[in-house]
KEVEX-664249 format. One line per 4 residues: their letters; for each residue x, y, z of N, C-alpha, C. Coordinates in pm, 1 decimal. Example, Ala and Ser with C-alpha at 12.3 -4.5 7.8 and 13.67 -1.06 7.14 Angstrom:
BEGIN
as	1319.0/-569.0/780.0/1230.0/-450.0/780.0/1320.0/-330.0/780.0 ~ 1285.0/-225.0/708.0/1367.0/-106.0/714.0/1290.0/3.0/787.0
// end
This chain:
BEGIN
meql	84.2/-119.1/0.0/0.0/0.0/0.0/88.2/124.9/0.0 ~ 50.5/218.4/-82.8/123.7/344.4/-92.0/103.8/428.8/33.6 ~ 206.5/503.8/67.7/197.1/599.3/177.2/253.7/731.8/129.7 ~ 199.8/838.6/183.2/250.0/970.5/148.7/372.9/1001.7/232.7
sevf	468.2/1068.6/171.1/589.3/1105.1/244.7/556.5/1215.7/344.7 ~ 632.1/1219.0/450.2/614.3/1323.3/551.1/644.0/1460.4/491.7 ~ 738.7/1466.8/400.7/772.7/1593.9/335.8/651.3/1647.9/260.2 ~ 586.1/1560.6/182.7/467.0/1602.3/108.0/357.3/1645.9/204.4
knri	329.0/1565.6/304.8/222.0/1597.2/399.3/248.7/1729.2/471.1 ~ 372.5/1750.7/512.6/407.2/1875.4/581.5/393.2/1996.0/488.9 ~ 438.7/1979.7/365.3/432.4/2090.3/268.9/287.0/2129.9/241.9 ~ 201.0/2033.4/222.2/60.0/2062.2/194.4/-9.8/2112.9/321.2
sknt	17.1/2052.8/434.2/-47.6/2091.7/559.6/-13.7/2233.9/601.3 ~ 106.1/2279.3/569.3/148.4/2413.6/609.8/110.0/2520.3/508.1 ~ 66.2/2478.7/390.7/31.5/2573.7/285.8/-107.5/2630.8/311.2 ~ -118.5/2763.8/308.9/-247.7/2828.9/329.3/-295.3/2902.2/204.1
dlee	-222.7/2891.1/95.0/-256.5/2958.0/-30.7/-346.6/2866.6/-114.3 ~ -475.7/2900.0/-119.4/-571.8/2815.6/-189.9/-538.6/2800.9/-338.0 ~ -495.5/2908.4/-401.2/-462.7/2901.4/-544.4/-345.0/2807.8/-569.1 ~ -245.8/2814.5/-484.2/-130.1/2725.8/-497.9/-171.1/2579.8/-477.9
lkke	-256.6/2555.7/-380.9/-304.3/2419.4/-356.5/-386.7/2368.2/-474.2 ~ -468.0/2453.2/-532.3/-548.3/2412.7/-647.3/-459.5/2381.5/-768.6 ~ -351.8/2457.6/-785.6/-256.4/2428.9/-894.1/-188.3/2294.8/-870.5 ~ -149.5/2270.4/-746.5/-87.3/2142.5/-709.7/-184.1/2027.2/-739.0
leiv	-310.6/2047.5/-705.9/-412.5/1946.3/-730.9/-425.7/1918.3/-880.6 ~ -424.5/2021.1/-962.7/-431.9/2003.2/-1108.0/-314.5/1919.0/-1159.4 ~ -196.7/1946.7/-1109.1/-77.0/1872.6/-1150.9/-88.7/1726.1/-1112.1 ~ -128.3/1701.3/-989.1/-140.4/1564.1/-940.2/-249.3/1489.1/-1017.5
erif	-359.4/1557.4/-1047.4/-465.8/1493.4/-1125.5/-417.6/1458.3/-1266.4 ~ -338.1/1544.5/-1325.7/-283.3/1517.5/-1459.3/-190.3/1397.3/-1455.9 ~ -105.4/1389.1/-1353.6/-16.1/1273.4/-1339.3/-98.4/1146.3/-1320.3 ~ -205.1/1155.5/-1241.0/-293.8/1040.8/-1218.7/-347.5/987.0/-1351.5
ieqk	-388.4/1077.3/-1439.3/-445.3/1038.0/-1568.5/-338.4/984.3/-1663.2 ~ -223.1/1049.4/-1666.6/-121.7/1018.3/-1767.3/-30.5/902.0/-1730.8 ~ -7.5/876.5/-1604.3/92.1/777.8/-1564.0/28.3/669.8/-1476.6 ~ -10.3/562.9/-1541.2/-82.1/454.9/-1471.7/-1.9/395.8/-1356.0
ehrs	129.3/392.4/-1369.0/211.2/330.1/-1264.2/212.8/410.6/-1133.7 ~ 165.2/535.6/-1138.7/165.9/619.6/-1018.3/25.0/648.8/-966.4 ~ -73.1/576.8/-1017.0/-213.3/608.5/-982.2/-243.9/597.0/-833.7 ~ -197.0/493.2/-768.3/-232.9/477.3/-626.9/-174.4/590.3/-542.1
emal	-49.7/627.5/-570.2/12.7/737.9/-496.5/-58.6/869.8/-526.0 ~ -90.8/893.8/-652.6/-157.5/1018.6/-690.2/-298.5/1025.4/-632.2 ~ -366.4/912.7/-623.9/-500.3/910.3/-563.5/-493.0/954.3/-416.8 ~ -393.5/905.7/-345.7/-375.4/947.3/-205.7/-346.2/1096.6/-196.3
kivf	-262.3/1145.7/-286.3/-228.2/1288.1/-286.3/-350.1/1373.6/-317.9 ~ -431.3/1328.8/-413.0/-552.1/1402.7/-448.2/-643.8/1416.4/-326.8 ~ -667.2/1308.0/-257.1/-753.6/1311.2/-138.0/-694.3/1403.6/-31.3 ~ -564.3/1396.0/-11.4/-497.6/1477.2/90.1/-508.6/1626.0/56.5
iedr	-483.4/1661.7/-69.9/-490.0/1801.7/-110.5/-634.2/1852.6/-104.9 ~ -728.6/1773.1/-152.1/-869.2/1814.3/-147.2/-914.5/1837.2/-3.8 ~ -870.0/1752.8/87.5/-904.2/1769.4/228.6/-847.9/1900.0/282.9 ~ -725.9/1932.7/246.2/-663.1/2057.5/291.1/-738.6/2178.3/236.1
ikkl	-776.0/2172.7/110.0/-851.6/2281.9/48.6/-984.9/2301.1/120.5 ~ -1055.3/2192.8/150.3/-1183.1/2201.6/220.5/-1166.3/2265.6/356.9 ~ -1060.9/2229.7/428.9/-1036.8/2286.0/561.7/-1013.1/2436.9/552.8 ~ -942.0/2480.3/450.0/-911.1/2623.1/436.0/-1033.2/2702.0/390.4
el	-1121.7/2640.7/317.4/-1240.5/2710.3/267.8/-1348.0/2728.4/374.7 ~ -1336.4/2657.6/485.0/-1437.0/2670.5/591.8/-1431.2/2802.3/663.7
// end
């Protein structure tokens, strides 16, 4: 099972710029679509980034 790196989690968790997070999400979604071998990792990243965006929008 894939796990997210602490570096990635810390970088996203500390980011408060919604536009930057949305750009990051677009990149990760594109990688998810284009690179089948990285889908499980990208799926985890997508959920993590979307969760962060939701928390900031509240």
